[in-house]
C-alpha positions as CSV (number, residue, x, y, z in Angstrom):
1,A,-0.8,15.3,36.8
2,A,1.5,18.3,36.7
3,A,3.6,16.9,39.6
4,A,3.9,13.5,37.9
5,A,5.1,15.2,34.7
6,A,7.7,17.2,36.6
7,A,9.0,14.1,38.4
8,E,9.2,12.3,35.1
9,A,11.1,15.1,33.6
10,A,13.5,15.3,36.5
11,A,14.2,11.5,36.3
12,K,14.9,11.8,32.6
13,A,17.3,14.7,33.2
14,R,19.2,12.6,35.8
15,E,19.5,9.7,33.3
16,E,20.9,12.0,30.6
17,A,23.4,13.4,33.0
18,A,24.5,10.0,34.1
19,A,24.9,8.9,30.4
20,L,27.0,12.0,29.7
21,R,29.3,11.3,32.6
22,R,29.8,7.7,31.5
23,A,30.7,8.9,28.0
24,Q,33.3,11.3,29.5
25,G,34.7,8.5,31.6
26,L,33.8,10.1,34.9
27,G,31.7,7.2,36.2
28,E,28.6,7.3,38.3
29,P,28.2,10.3,40.6
30,A,28.5,9.8,44.4
31,E,25.4,9.9,46.5
32,A,26.3,13.4,47.7
33,E,26.5,14.7,44.2
34,V,22.9,13.7,43.4
35,V,20.9,16.9,43.1
36,E,17.3,16.9,43.9
37,P,15.1,18.9,41.5
38,S,14.2,22.4,42.7
39,P,10.7,23.5,43.5
40,E,10.6,25.3,40.2
41,E,11.4,22.1,38.4
42,M,8.9,20.1,40.4
43,G,6.1,22.6,39.5
44,P,3.2,23.7,41.7
45,P,2.0,21.4,44.5
46,P,-1.1,19.3,43.7
47,E,-4.4,20.9,44.7
48,P,-6.2,19.3,47.6
49,E,-9.3,17.2,46.9
50,P,-12.5,19.2,47.4
51,T,-14.5,18.3,50.5
52,L,-18.1,17.4,50.0
53,P,-20.7,19.3,52.1
54,T,-22.0,17.3,55.0
55,E,-25.7,16.5,55.2
56,R,-27.6,16.4,58.5
57,K,-31.3,16.0,59.1
58,L,-33.0,18.6,61.1
59,E,-34.7,16.0,63.3
60,D,-31.2,14.6,64.2
61,L,-30.1,18.0,65.5
62,R,-32.9,18.1,68.2
63,L,-33.4,21.9,67.8
64,G,-35.9,24.0,69.6
65,R,-36.8,21.7,72.5
66,L,-38.5,23.3,75.6
67,W,-39.8,21.4,78.6
68,A,-41.7,23.0,81.5
69,A,-43.2,21.5,84.7
70,F,-45.8,23.2,86.9
71,P,-46.5,22.8,90.6
72,D,-49.8,21.1,90.0
73,G,-48.1,18.2,88.2
74,A,-48.8,19.5,84.6
75,R,-46.2,19.2,81.9
76,C,-45.7,21.3,78.8
77,S,-43.3,20.8,75.9
78,V,-42.6,22.6,72.6
79,R,-40.4,21.3,69.7
80,I,-40.0,21.6,66.0
81,H,-42.7,19.5,64.2
82,H,-40.4,17.3,62.2
83,E,-43.1,14.7,61.3
84,R,-45.0,17.2,59.2
85,R,-44.2,17.3,55.5
86,W,-43.5,21.0,55.1
87,F,-41.1,20.9,52.1
88,G,-41.3,19.5,48.6
89,E,-40.3,15.9,47.9
90,G,-36.6,15.7,47.2
91,S,-36.0,19.4,47.7
92,T,-32.9,20.6,49.7
93,L,-33.8,24.3,49.9
94,Y,-37.0,26.1,51.0
95,D,-38.2,29.7,51.3
96,E,-39.1,30.7,54.9
97,A,-41.6,33.2,53.5
98,V,-43.6,30.4,51.9
99,T,-43.2,27.4,54.2
100,R,-41.9,26.6,57.6
101,P,-41.7,23.4,59.7
102,G,-43.8,24.8,62.5
103,A,-43.9,23.7,66.2
104,L,-45.5,20.9,68.1
105,F,-47.0,22.0,71.4
106,T,-48.1,19.4,74.0
107,Y,-49.8,20.1,77.3
108,S,-50.4,17.3,79.8
109,P,-52.4,18.3,82.8
110,A,-52.5,16.1,86.0
111,T,-55.9,14.8,84.9
112,G,-54.3,13.0,81.9
113,F,-56.3,14.9,79.2
114,V,-53.5,15.5,76.7
115,T,-53.8,18.4,74.2
116,Q,-51.5,18.8,71.2
117,V,-51.3,21.6,68.6
118,F,-49.4,20.7,65.4
119,G,-47.4,22.8,63.0
120,D,-50.3,23.1,60.5
121,G,-52.8,24.3,63.2
122,T,-54.4,20.9,63.8
123,T,-55.4,20.3,67.4
124,R,-55.5,16.8,68.9
125,F,-57.2,15.8,72.2
126,C,-56.5,12.4,73.9
127,W,-58.8,11.1,76.6
128,P,-57.1,9.6,79.8
129,Q,-57.1,5.8,80.0
130,Q,-59.0,5.6,83.4
131,L,-61.9,7.7,82.2
132,R,-62.1,5.7,78.9
133,S,-62.3,2.5,80.8
134,Q,-65.1,3.8,83.2
135,V,-67.2,5.0,80.3
136,A,-66.7,1.9,78.2
137,A,-67.6,-0.4,81.2
138,A,-70.8,1.6,81.8
139,Q,-71.9,1.5,78.1
140,R,-71.2,-2.3,77.8
141,A,-73.1,-3.0,80.9
142,A,-76.2,-1.1,79.7
143,T,-76.6,-3.2,76.5
144,S,-77.0,-6.8,75.6
145,S,-76.0,-6.5,71.9
146,P,-72.7,-8.1,70.7
147,P,-69.8,-5.7,70.5
148,R,-69.1,-4.1,67.1
149,P,-66.9,-1.2,65.9
150,G,-68.6,2.0,66.6
151,G,-71.2,0.4,68.9
152,P,-71.7,0.8,72.7
153,G,-68.4,0.4,74.6
154,D,-66.3,1.5,71.6
155,V,-65.4,4.8,73.2
156,E,-63.4,7.6,71.8
157,V,-59.6,7.5,72.3
158,A,-58.6,10.8,70.6
159,R,-60.0,13.4,68.3
160,M,-58.4,15.9,65.9
161,V,-59.8,19.2,64.6
162,T,-58.2,20.5,61.4
163,P,-57.9,24.2,60.5
164,I,-60.7,23.8,57.8
165,G,-63.1,22.5,60.4
166,A,-63.0,18.7,59.8
167,L,-63.3,16.5,62.9
168,A,-61.5,13.1,63.0
169,R,-62.2,10.6,65.7
170,E,-60.3,7.4,66.7
171,L,-62.1,4.8,68.8
172,T,-60.9,2.0,71.0
173,S,-61.3,-0.6,68.3
174,G,-59.3,1.4,65.8
175,R,-62.3,2.6,63.9
176,R,-61.8,6.0,62.4
177,E,-64.5,8.5,61.7
178,V,-64.2,11.8,59.7
179,W,-66.9,14.5,60.0
180,H,-66.7,17.3,57.4
181,P,-68.0,20.8,57.7
182,D,-70.6,20.3,55.0
183,G,-72.3,17.6,57.1
184,T,-70.9,14.5,55.3
185,R,-68.9,11.8,57.1
186,A,-66.7,8.8,56.3
187,F,-65.6,6.0,58.5
188,R,-63.3,2.9,58.4
189,N,-63.6,-0.2,60.5
190,P,-60.4,-2.1,61.5
191,T,-59.3,-5.4,60.1
192,A,-58.8,-8.5,62.2
193,A,-55.0,-8.1,62.1
194,E,-55.3,-4.5,63.3
195,L,-57.6,-5.6,66.1
196,L,-55.1,-8.3,67.2
197,E,-52.3,-5.6,67.3
198,R,-54.4,-3.5,69.6
199,A,-55.2,-6.5,71.7
200,D,-51.5,-7.2,72.1
201,A,-50.9,-3.6,73.1
202,A,-53.7,-3.8,75.7
203,R,-52.2,-7.1,77.1
204,A,-48.8,-5.4,77.4
205,A,-50.3,-2.5,79.2
206,G,-52.3,-4.7,81.6
207,Q,-55.7,-3.5,80.4
208,E,-57.7,-6.6,80.9
209,V,-61.1,-5.1,80.1
210,E,-60.1,-3.7,76.8
211,L,-58.2,-6.9,76.0
212,E,-61.4,-9.0,76.3
213,Y,-63.3,-6.5,74.3
214,L,-60.8,-6.3,71.4
215,A,-60.3,-10.1,71.4
216,Q,-64.1,-10.5,70.9
217,L,-64.1,-7.9,68.1
218,A,-61.1,-9.7,66.4
219,R,-63.0,-13.1,66.4
220,D,-66.1,-11.5,64.9
221,C,-64.0,-9.7,62.3
222,K,-62.3,-12.9,61.3
223,A,-65.6,-14.5,60.7
224,L,-66.8,-11.6,58.6
225,E,-63.6,-11.6,56.5
226,A,-64.0,-15.3,55.9
227,E,-67.4,-14.6,54.3
228,R,-66.1,-12.2,51.8
229,G,-66.7,-14.7,49.0
230,G,-70.5,-14.0,49.5
231,L,-70.0,-10.2,49.5
232,R,-72.6,-9.8,46.7
233,R,-75.2,-11.7,48.8
234,M,-74.7,-9.5,51.8
235,P,-77.7,-7.2,52.5
236,A,-77.3,-3.4,52.1
237,H,-77.5,-2.6,55.8
238,A,-74.6,-5.0,56.5
239,K,-72.4,-3.3,53.9
240,A,-73.4,0.1,55.2
241,A,-72.2,-1.0,58.7
242,G,-68.7,-1.0,57.2
243,L,-66.4,-3.7,55.8
244,P,-63.1,-4.2,57.6
245,G,-60.4,-2.1,56.1
246,H,-62.6,-0.1,53.7
247,W,-63.7,3.5,53.9
248,V,-67.5,4.1,53.7
């Protein structure tokens, strides 16, 4: 704004000088006689526009990554646990004395039994696929009952142990079970859509045994979901077995 005002004042001064020369009969000045305004007349230069601070997510920086390989084929990796919500919603600052992102530690031995330790102290164990398939096949061969979530053949895929002592299990069907330190437990059976997603994943991985098992569970689950109109008429033991998509 100051520069514009100075330029306007300089232009007005030139017009007044030209009018005075015409009044005196001197005519218009030559190009060489035109005098540009001095820096003092122009005023101070305009201030540059302030630059906004750049924002970058910590997970985009890929900080703190460590990979190690051992002679027996085992692998180990450590990185910042970006997936954990360790700061307040919408906050841009945090106090390191109060909260920190933590690290995610993963150890993969040659046997395939993967162990992970998360930033909040939770530990996760994942069973290898080959061992799961062998145990599931043995359990299904030893029973003649139809497959159901949590039944024979629905073996454990992974389990997590929290710092407060709770145990969470994930089964092949997608059924989830939580066991609390006081002896109580909760579980949730998968829906037909979730079972079909797992079946597609098994098909893509070439796991024919699990694909057949999940497909049968999906068909039974669809039939159960179609009978929801008669939910009140269902016996108590059927409800206790778990409705698809509901925690019990």
